[in-house]
One Martini backbone bead per residue (centre of mass of N, CA, C, O) as a GRO file, in nm:
protein
  265
    1MET     BB    1  12.476   6.891  15.446
    2PRO     BB    2  12.566   7.157  15.590
    3PRO     BB    3  12.781   7.277  15.798
    4ALA     BB    4  12.768   7.379  16.107
    5LYS     BB    5  12.814   7.610  16.322
    6LYS     BB    6  12.983   7.613  16.622
    7ARG     BB    7  12.894   7.925  16.682
    8ALA     BB    8  12.601   7.978  16.787
    9ARG     BB    9  12.329   8.133  16.825
   10THR     BB   10  12.139   8.279  17.072
   11TYR     BB   11  11.831   8.236  17.267
   12ASP     BB   12  11.555   8.348  17.431
   13PRO     BB   13  11.318   8.143  17.553
   14ALA     BB   14  11.107   8.347  17.652
   15LYS     BB   15  11.086   8.513  17.386
   16ILE     BB   16  11.015   8.280  17.199
   17ARG     BB   17  10.758   8.190  17.329
   18THR     BB   18  10.609   8.458  17.302
   19ALA     BB   19  10.634   8.486  16.992
   20VAL     BB   20  10.487   8.229  16.908
   21LEU     BB   21  10.214   8.289  17.049
   22ALA     BB   22  10.168   8.566  16.918
   23GLN     BB   23  10.172   8.483  16.617
   24PHE     BB   24   9.951   8.276  16.636
   25GLU     BB   25   9.725   8.470  16.727
   26GLN     BB   26   9.726   8.638  16.476
   27VAL     BB   27   9.632   8.411  16.291
   28ARG     BB   28   9.375   8.333  16.431
   29GLU     BB   29   9.221   8.603  16.425
   30ARG     BB   30   9.219   8.613  16.107
   31ALA     BB   31   9.102   8.329  16.034
   32ARG     BB   32   8.811   8.374  16.159
   33THR     BB   33   8.739   8.582  15.909
   34LEU     BB   34   8.717   8.374  15.701
   35THR     BB   35   8.578   8.269  15.427
   36PRO     BB   36   8.499   8.009  15.234
   37GLU     BB   37   8.622   8.142  14.981
   38GLN     BB   38   8.901   8.207  15.108
   39LEU     BB   39   8.973   7.916  15.201
   40ALA     BB   40   8.965   7.817  14.880
   41LEU     BB   41   9.209   7.946  14.809
   42PRO     BB   42   9.500   7.976  14.664
   43THR     BB   43   9.843   7.921  14.683
   44ARG     BB   44  10.207   7.919  14.660
   45LEU     BB   45  10.171   7.598  14.750
   46GLY     BB   46  10.072   7.493  14.507
   47ASP     BB   47   9.764   7.313  14.600
   48TRP     BB   48   9.714   7.481  14.832
   49THR     BB   49   9.504   7.599  15.061
   50VAL     BB   50   9.413   7.810  15.300
   51ARG     BB   51   9.307   7.594  15.492
   52GLU     BB   52   9.559   7.411  15.484
   53LEU     BB   53   9.760   7.622  15.580
   54ALA     BB   54   9.624   7.686  15.855
   55ALA     BB   55   9.634   7.395  15.960
   56HIS     BB   56   9.946   7.376  15.941
   57ILE     BB   57  10.014   7.588  16.150
   58GLY     BB   58   9.903   7.421  16.378
   59THR     BB   59  10.089   7.164  16.337
   60ALA     BB   60  10.352   7.309  16.393
   61LEU     BB   61  10.291   7.313  16.699
   62THR     BB   62  10.214   7.003  16.754
   63ALA     BB   63  10.500   6.895  16.698
   64VAL     BB   64  10.597   6.927  16.984
   65GLY     BB   65  10.408   6.715  17.115
   66ARG     BB   66  10.480   6.468  16.939
   67ALA     BB   67  10.775   6.466  17.038
   68LEU     BB   68  10.716   6.446  17.348
   69ASP     BB   69  10.570   6.158  17.333
   70LEU     BB   70  10.837   6.063  17.296
   71PRO     BB   71  11.105   5.936  17.381
   72GLU     BB   72  11.384   6.034  17.530
   73PRO     BB   73  11.671   6.092  17.426
   74ALA     BB   74  12.004   6.050  17.525
   75LYS     BB   75  12.107   6.255  17.284
   76GLN     BB   76  12.250   6.494  17.115
   77ASP     BB   77  12.278   6.520  16.720
   78ALA     BB   78  12.208   6.829  16.691
   79VAL     BB   79  12.154   7.151  16.540
   80LEU     BB   80  11.982   7.421  16.462
   81LEU     BB   81  12.133   7.456  16.167
   82ASP     BB   82  12.009   7.184  16.051
   83TRP     BB   83  11.706   7.237  15.997
   84PRO     BB   84  11.677   7.400  15.721
   85PHE     BB   85  11.806   7.137  15.555
   86ALA     BB   86  11.568   6.909  15.643
   87THR     BB   87  11.278   6.987  15.519
   88SER     BB   88  11.260   6.885  15.216
   89ALA     BB   89  11.248   6.567  15.277
   90HIS     BB   90  10.934   6.615  15.414
   91SER     BB   91  10.722   6.754  15.226
   92ALA     BB   92  10.518   6.531  15.158
   93ALA     BB   93  10.430   6.462  15.449
   94ILE     BB   94  10.336   6.750  15.521
   95GLU     BB   95  10.112   6.773  15.308
   96GLU     BB   96   9.944   6.533  15.399
   97PHE     BB   97   9.896   6.633  15.690
   98ALA     BB   98   9.747   6.898  15.615
   99ARG     BB   99   9.508   6.775  15.470
  100LYS     BB  100   9.407   6.601  15.706
  101SER     BB  101   9.367   6.833  15.908
  102ALA     BB  102   9.156   6.988  15.743
  103ALA     BB  103   8.950   6.750  15.729
  104ASP     BB  104   8.937   6.687  16.050
  105HIS     BB  105   8.897   7.028  16.078
  106PRO     BB  106   8.638   7.224  16.009
  107ASP     BB  107   8.695   7.387  16.277
  108LEU     BB  108   8.943   7.602  16.269
  109ASP     BB  109   8.938   7.762  16.536
  110ALA     BB  110   8.936   7.517  16.723
  111HIS     BB  111   9.198   7.396  16.625
  112LEU     BB  112   9.384   7.641  16.694
  113ALA     BB  113   9.313   7.654  16.993
  114ALA     BB  114   9.420   7.374  17.061
  115CYS     BB  115   9.711   7.418  16.974
  116ALA     BB  116   9.772   7.643  17.178
  117ARG     BB  117   9.714   7.476  17.432
  118ASP     BB  118   9.916   7.252  17.387
  119LEU     BB  119  10.173   7.421  17.385
  120THR     BB  120  10.148   7.550  17.661
  121GLU     BB  121  10.142   7.291  17.828
  122ARG     BB  122  10.412   7.177  17.733
  123LEU     BB  123  10.589   7.423  17.828
  124ASP     BB  124  10.507   7.396  18.126
  125ALA     BB  125  10.614   7.076  18.156
  126HIS     BB  126  10.889   7.161  18.010
  127PRO     BB  127  11.201   7.202  17.957
  128GLY     BB  128  11.441   7.333  17.734
  129THR     BB  129  11.639   7.069  17.771
  130ARG     BB  130  11.452   6.886  17.642
  131LEU     BB  131  11.466   6.611  17.441
  132LEU     BB  132  11.397   6.586  17.078
  133PRO     BB  133  11.269   6.459  16.801
  134THR     BB  134  11.360   6.547  16.463
  135ASN     BB  135  11.413   6.609  16.119
  136ALA     BB  136  11.726   6.691  16.224
  137GLY     BB  137  11.714   6.560  16.508
  138VAL     BB  138  11.843   6.609  16.823
  139LEU     BB  139  11.675   6.851  17.030
  140PRO     BB  140  11.611   7.106  17.208
  141LEU     BB  141  11.328   7.262  17.282
  142ALA     BB  142  11.430   7.555  17.256
  143ASP     BB  143  11.536   7.522  16.964
  144TYR     BB  144  11.276   7.421  16.823
  145LEU     BB  145  11.112   7.681  16.881
  146VAL     BB  146  11.262   7.854  16.675
  147THR     BB  147  11.150   7.705  16.424
  148ARG     BB  148  10.854   7.819  16.470
  149THR     BB  149  10.913   8.103  16.358
  150VAL     BB  150  10.946   8.016  16.068
  151GLU     BB  151  10.671   7.888  16.019
  152LEU     BB  152  10.500   8.136  16.098
  153VAL     BB  153  10.620   8.362  15.918
  154VAL     BB  154  10.611   8.230  15.644
  155HIS     BB  155  10.295   8.158  15.656
  156THR     BB  156  10.194   8.434  15.694
  157ASP     BB  157  10.293   8.537  15.419
  158ASP     BB  158  10.128   8.334  15.254
  159LEU     BB  159   9.849   8.429  15.341
  160ASN     BB  160   9.880   8.727  15.249
  161ALA     BB  161   9.921   8.641  14.947
  162ALA     BB  162   9.632   8.489  14.914
  163VAL     BB  163   9.477   8.728  15.088
  164PRO     BB  164   9.345   9.005  15.027
  165GLY     BB  165   9.381   9.221  15.311
  166LEU     BB  166   9.472   9.058  15.558
  167ASP     BB  167   9.735   9.150  15.717
  168ILE     BB  168   9.931   8.990  15.901
  169PRO     BB  169  10.113   9.043  16.154
  170CYS     BB  170  10.450   9.070  16.286
  171ASP     BB  171  10.629   8.967  16.523
  172ARG     BB  172  10.929   9.088  16.610
  173GLN     BB  173  11.063   8.838  16.742
  174ALA     BB  174  10.990   8.635  16.521
  175LEU     BB  175  11.126   8.783  16.287
  176ALA     BB  176  11.408   8.787  16.406
  177ALA     BB  177  11.461   8.486  16.436
  178CYS     BB  178  11.409   8.403  16.145
  179THR     BB  179  11.624   8.580  16.015
  180ARG     BB  180  11.873   8.469  16.175
  181LEU     BB  181  11.858   8.172  16.104
  182LEU     BB  182  11.874   8.215  15.785
  183ALA     BB  183  12.143   8.371  15.795
  184ASP     BB  184  12.308   8.142  15.929
  185ALA     BB  185  12.258   7.933  15.711
  186LEU     BB  186  12.420   8.076  15.494
  187ALA     BB  187  12.693   8.070  15.654
  188ALA     BB  188  12.698   7.754  15.660
  189LYS     BB  189  12.685   7.698  15.352
  190ALA     BB  190  12.892   7.973  15.302
  191PRO     BB  191  13.174   7.988  15.412
  192GLY     BB  192  13.312   8.306  15.517
  193GLY     BB  193  13.448   8.672  15.447
  194SER     BB  194  13.368   8.831  15.158
  195THR     BB  195  13.059   8.858  15.254
  196GLU     BB  196  12.796   9.091  15.337
  197VAL     BB  197  12.495   9.034  15.516
  198ARG     BB  198  12.213   9.254  15.529
  199VAL     BB  199  11.933   9.262  15.786
  200PRO     BB  200  11.764   9.506  15.874
  201PRO     BB  201  11.776   9.498  16.230
  202TYR     BB  202  11.882   9.169  16.277
  203ALA     BB  203  12.125   9.105  16.050
  204VAL     BB  204  12.476   8.990  16.027
  205VAL     BB  205  12.681   8.827  15.774
  206GLN     BB  206  12.939   8.608  15.691
  207CYS     BB  207  13.036   8.501  15.351
  208VAL     BB  208  13.211   8.341  15.144
  209GLU     BB  209  13.469   8.278  14.974
  210GLY     BB  210  13.767   8.469  15.043
  211PRO     BB  211  13.850   8.762  15.112
  212ARG     BB  212  13.883   8.913  15.419
  213HIS     BB  213  13.717   9.133  15.600
  214THR     BB  214  13.821   9.405  15.839
  215ARG     BB  215  13.775   9.705  15.715
  216GLY     BB  216  13.544   9.902  15.639
  217THR     BB  217  13.417   9.861  15.339
  218PRO     BB  218  13.290   9.615  15.192
  219PRO     BB  219  13.327   9.471  14.870
  220ASN     BB  220  13.079   9.272  14.964
  221VAL     BB  221  12.724   9.352  14.937
  222VAL     BB  222  12.422   9.266  15.106
  223GLU     BB  223  12.081   9.410  15.097
  224THR     BB  224  11.781   9.378  15.306
  225ASP     BB  225  11.482   9.283  15.405
  226PRO     BB  226  11.332   9.051  15.594
  227LEU     BB  227  11.108   8.942  15.395
  228THR     BB  228  11.286   8.910  15.152
  229TRP     BB  229  11.484   8.717  15.280
  230ILE     BB  230  11.278   8.494  15.345
  231ARG     BB  231  11.186   8.453  15.049
  232LEU     BB  232  11.461   8.367  14.945
  233ALA     BB  233  11.528   8.131  15.149
  234THR     BB  234  11.228   7.983  15.058
  235GLY     BB  235  11.142   8.045  14.741
  236ARG     BB  236  10.940   8.291  14.688
  237VAL     BB  237  11.199   8.441  14.576
  238ALA     BB  238  11.401   8.539  14.325
  239TRP     BB  239  11.696   8.681  14.294
  240ARG     BB  240  11.651   8.833  14.021
  241ASP     BB  241  11.383   8.963  14.098
  242ALA     BB  242  11.479   9.124  14.344
  243LEU     BB  243  11.676   9.295  14.179
  244ASP     BB  244  11.472   9.413  13.966
  245GLU     BB  245  11.285   9.531  14.221
  246ALA     BB  246  11.476   9.653  14.445
  247LYS     BB  247  11.501   9.448  14.711
  248VAL     BB  248  11.811   9.434  14.633
  249ARG     BB  249  12.150   9.497  14.735
  250ALA     BB  250  12.440   9.448  14.511
  251SER     BB  251  12.803   9.437  14.574
  252GLY     BB  252  13.020   9.275  14.396
  253GLU     BB  253  13.162   8.968  14.280
  254ARG     BB  254  13.042   8.813  14.567
  255ALA     BB  255  12.707   8.909  14.562
  256ASP     BB  256  12.604   8.644  14.435
  257LEU     BB  257  12.329   8.431  14.567
  258GLY     BB  258  12.176   8.252  14.362
  259GLY     BB  259  12.335   7.965  14.411
  260LEU     BB  260  12.232   7.954  14.737
  261LEU     BB  261  11.934   7.977  14.642
  262PRO     BB  262  11.764   7.831  14.841
  263LEU     BB  263  11.763   7.691  15.173
  264MET     BB  264  11.452   7.624  15.146
  265GLY     BB  265  11.165   7.430  15.029
   0.00000   0.00000   0.00000
């Protein structure tokens, strides 16, 4: 696991809470319009169906409650930037849980509504400082909620890719938090100051070992849009394909990020 940056970005807990609930409501509203044929469509996540993916989005929220049901750990032993690198180790268990959730909840809309209620009630009952065990270690509730923006934004994009014309919009705050966390994860994985990665309007990070840029135009620059960056960071799009399709602009001898991506499996 790459070492996390010591000076991590901070997030406004109230804005993150609003963003998570808003993005989930966007998913729920569109999911209730899906036909049985659309719910049976394949997704780009192996052999997951749209129904299983939508059910998984709900369980990504109830993960907060499941963690809060466990005894509170004595101390924090992880930081937010540990989370992106810990997810791939649990992919098999996550897939199994998604399939079970879809099978156990044939009424998808009722399931998603219950997930939203559960999260709202949990957040009302616990402060953001409350510690909880996660697959990355012990984190404060407020930090773990930031990870839910990644789950929601990434899987919203997966749903849109699976169902033509679905076009679930992304909440701006959720998209911003997801973009920033994954950009900071890149800087943690490849610390340095030789390359500047720009994801306007949400994030700019310095990374990759080499001569540090101090003023003027950086010699090594990578620039892309938020959704392309998220797809690169999570393995939905390959670096070379993004370059060939002009989704990424990269200049300089240290601007090739292909060996560093994806950050999450």
